[in-house]
C-alpha positions as CSV (number, residue, x, y, z in Angstrom):
1,M,-0.1,0.0,0.0
2,H,1.5,3.3,-1.3
3,G,1.4,6.3,0.7
4,V,-0.5,4.8,3.9
5,A,-1.3,8.1,6.0
6,A,-0.8,7.5,10.0
7,G,-1.9,11.3,10.6
8,R,0.1,14.3,10.6
9,V,-2.1,16.7,12.3
10,L,0.0,18.4,14.4
11,P,1.4,20.9,12.0
12,F,-2.3,22.1,10.9
13,V,-3.3,22.2,14.8
14,T,-0.3,24.7,15.6
15,L,-1.2,26.7,12.4
16,V,-4.9,26.7,13.4
17,A,-4.0,27.8,17.1
18,S,-1.4,30.6,16.0
19,L,-4.0,32.1,13.8
20,A,-6.7,31.7,16.9
21,L,-4.1,33.5,19.0
22,A,-3.3,36.2,16.4
23,T,-7.0,37.4,15.6
24,G,-7.2,40.9,16.8
25,C,-3.7,41.0,18.3
26,G,-2.3,43.2,15.4
27,P,-2.5,47.1,15.3
28,S,-6.0,48.4,15.0
29,G,-7.5,45.5,15.5
30,A,-5.9,43.6,12.5
31,A,-4.9,40.0,12.9
32,A,-0.7,39.7,13.4
33,P,0.8,37.3,11.0
34,A,0.6,33.8,12.3
35,P,4.3,32.3,13.3
36,P,5.5,29.5,11.1
37,A,4.2,25.8,12.0
38,T,6.7,23.6,13.3
39,T,6.9,20.1,12.2
40,P,7.5,17.2,15.0
41,P,9.6,14.5,14.3
42,A,7.9,11.8,12.0
43,A,8.5,9.0,14.1
44,T,7.1,10.6,17.1
45,T,3.7,10.7,18.7
46,Q,3.0,13.8,21.0
47,P,0.1,14.0,22.9
48,T,-0.1,17.8,22.9
49,A,0.8,20.6,20.3
50,T,2.2,23.7,21.3
51,T,1.8,27.0,19.6
52,Q,4.5,29.5,19.3
53,P,3.9,33.0,20.9
54,A,2.0,35.8,19.1
55,A,4.7,38.1,17.6
56,D,3.4,41.2,19.7
57,H,2.5,38.9,22.8
58,P,5.5,36.8,23.7
59,A,3.9,35.7,27.1
60,V,0.8,34.0,25.2
61,E,1.4,30.4,25.0
62,T,-1.4,27.8,24.5
63,Q,-1.4,23.9,24.4
64,I,-4.0,21.7,22.4
65,A,-4.6,18.6,23.8
66,Q,-5.3,15.7,21.5
67,K,-8.6,14.3,22.6
68,F,-8.6,11.3,20.6
69,A,-6.2,8.7,19.8
70,A,-5.0,7.7,16.1
71,G,-7.3,5.2,14.6
72,E,-9.9,5.7,17.5
73,G,-13.9,6.4,16.5
74,P,-15.4,6.7,13.1
75,R,-13.4,6.7,10.2
76,I,-13.6,7.8,6.4
77,R,-11.5,6.0,4.3
78,G,-10.4,6.0,0.7
79,T,-7.7,6.8,-2.2
80,V,-6.6,9.7,-3.9
81,A,-5.8,8.9,-7.6
82,L,-3.5,11.8,-9.4
83,D,-4.6,12.3,-13.3
84,A,-1.6,11.6,-15.3
85,Q,-1.6,15.2,-16.7
86,F,-0.4,16.5,-13.4
87,A,1.9,13.5,-12.6
88,A,5.4,15.6,-13.3
89,E,4.3,18.4,-10.7
90,A,3.4,16.1,-7.9
91,A,7.0,15.5,-6.3
92,G,7.8,17.4,-3.4
93,H,4.3,18.7,-2.7
94,P,2.2,17.6,0.4
95,L,-1.3,16.2,-0.3
96,L,-4.1,17.7,2.0
97,V,-7.2,15.6,2.6
98,I,-9.9,18.2,3.8
99,L,-13.2,17.2,5.2
100,R,-15.5,20.3,5.5
101,S,-19.0,21.1,6.3
102,Q,-21.7,20.3,3.6
103,A,-22.1,24.0,3.5
104,G,-18.4,24.6,2.6
105,G,-17.5,27.6,4.6
106,G,-15.7,28.0,8.3
107,M,-12.8,26.0,9.5
108,P,-12.5,22.5,8.1
109,I,-13.8,19.7,10.4
110,A,-10.5,17.5,9.9
111,V,-7.5,17.7,7.8
112,L,-5.0,15.1,7.1
113,T,-1.4,16.1,5.5
114,I,0.4,13.5,3.7
115,D,3.9,14.7,3.0
116,D,5.8,13.3,-0.2
117,P,2.8,11.4,-1.5
118,V,3.2,8.5,-3.8
119,F,0.0,8.0,-5.9
120,P,-2.6,6.3,-5.5
121,V,-2.5,7.4,-1.9
122,T,-4.6,5.7,0.6
123,F,-6.1,7.6,3.5
124,D,-7.9,6.9,7.0
125,L,-9.4,10.3,8.1
126,G,-10.8,10.5,12.0
127,A,-11.2,12.8,15.1
128,E,-7.5,12.8,15.9
129,H,-7.2,15.0,12.7
130,A,-9.7,17.8,13.7
131,P,-7.9,20.9,14.5
132,L,-10.3,21.6,17.1
133,Q,-11.4,18.8,19.2
134,S,-14.5,18.4,21.4
135,D,-16.8,15.7,22.6
136,D,-19.0,16.0,19.8
137,T,-16.2,15.4,16.9
138,P,-17.0,11.5,16.3
139,E,-20.7,12.8,15.9
140,I,-19.8,15.5,13.4
141,L,-17.9,13.0,11.5
142,K,-20.7,10.7,11.1
143,G,-22.8,13.4,9.7
144,E,-22.8,14.0,5.7
145,N,-19.7,16.4,4.8
146,K,-17.9,17.3,1.9
147,L,-14.5,16.0,1.3
148,L,-12.0,17.0,-0.8
149,A,-8.1,16.3,-1.7
150,R,-5.6,19.2,-2.7
151,L,-2.1,18.6,-3.9
152,S,-0.4,21.9,-2.3
153,V,1.9,23.1,-5.2
154,S,1.5,27.0,-3.6
155,G,2.5,25.4,-0.3
156,S,-0.4,27.5,1.6
157,M,-3.1,25.7,3.8
158,L,-5.5,28.1,2.7
159,G,-5.0,26.9,-1.0
160,G,-3.7,28.8,-4.5
161,A,-4.6,29.0,-7.8
162,E,-1.8,26.6,-8.8
163,D,-3.2,23.9,-6.7
164,I,-4.2,20.7,-8.1
165,E,-7.5,19.4,-6.6
166,C,-10.4,17.0,-7.0
167,E,-14.1,17.8,-7.1
168,P,-15.7,17.3,-3.3
169,A,-17.7,14.1,-2.7
170,L,-20.2,13.8,0.0
171,V,-19.4,11.5,2.8
172,Q,-20.0,10.1,6.2
173,A,-17.8,8.2,8.5
174,G,-18.2,4.5,8.5
175,G,-19.4,4.6,4.9
176,P,-17.9,2.9,1.6
177,A,-14.2,3.8,0.8
178,V,-14.3,7.0,-1.2
179,T,-11.8,7.6,-4.4
180,L,-10.8,11.0,-5.0
181,T,-8.7,12.2,-8.2
182,L,-6.7,15.2,-8.4
183,D,-7.8,16.4,-11.8
184,H,-8.0,20.2,-12.0
185,R,-6.4,23.4,-10.8
186,R,-8.0,25.1,-8.1
187,G,-8.2,28.5,-9.9
188,P,-8.8,32.0,-8.7
C-alpha cells in the first residue's frame, strides 16, 4: 500500500491555534501574522501541540490537547489518485485531505497532511485529525460532509490558484471507501 497516512495533524493544529491567537492582536484590530508552524519528528507521537507565542504577545502560549488517539472512533477511508496530466508536478508537494461541512464554509472539520505522497495514496481520516477537537467531533464525522483532496503546489494551507484539486465528495464516517481524483487546478 503506497502512501498510507497515519496522520500528521499537529502542524495544522499548530497553525490553526496560532491563527486563533493572532486574531485581533495586530495594530488597529488587524490580525498579526501567524508564526510558522513547526513539524514534529516523524517517528514520534505527541499528545499535545504547543503554539508559538504571537509576535506582539510573547507571554501568550497555548497547548491543545489531542482528545482522540490515532485510529479511534468513526473513520473516513479512501484513496486519492492523480490524473496523469499532473504527474510531473506532484513531487515535493504535500497532499491535504480536507473534510468540511456540507455548506463548505468556515474551519475544516478535519485535515490530514501527507508529505511526499506516492499516488495512488490511501488515507484514513478520523477525529484525531480535527484541528479543534470536542466531545461531539465523532458525531460530526458521522454526519454527511464534503471531502476533498488538494495537492498543495502553492505551499499554502489555505490553497492557491496553482494547487491541484478534486471535486468534493459527500461522505459519512463508516460509509464505503471513497476515491478522489486530483484532476484540475484550483484556480482564482
